[in-house]
C-alpha positions, 0 to 999 in steps of 0.5 A: 500500500506504500507508493512513495516516500520522498524527503525534502528539506526535512519533510517526508512525503509519504504516499499510499495507494487507494487500498489503505482505507480498506486496510484500516477501517477504523482510522476515520474515527477520532481515536483511529485517526490520531493513532494512525497519524501518531504511528506514521509520525513516530516511524518517519521522525525516528530518522534525524533528517525528518522533521515533519510528515505529510501523507497522501492517498493516490498522490492527493494530500487532501484525500488522505486527511479527509479520509481521517476527517482532519484538515490537510497540513498547511 
């Protein structure tokens, strides 16, 4: 389900394919979305070159954060 990982200026951009929402069906709940983001952030920021994480679904950042019922990062 992982499509891409790009790192630029301390920002890891992680892209997933469209199967991710089906694989984590409870992620769109308040607790689920927090757990998904915390896990992704903790995994990526364990590397000293990563300061921030932005995720996408099929290349669409808004789609990822809308799936989690959150606003997209600025």
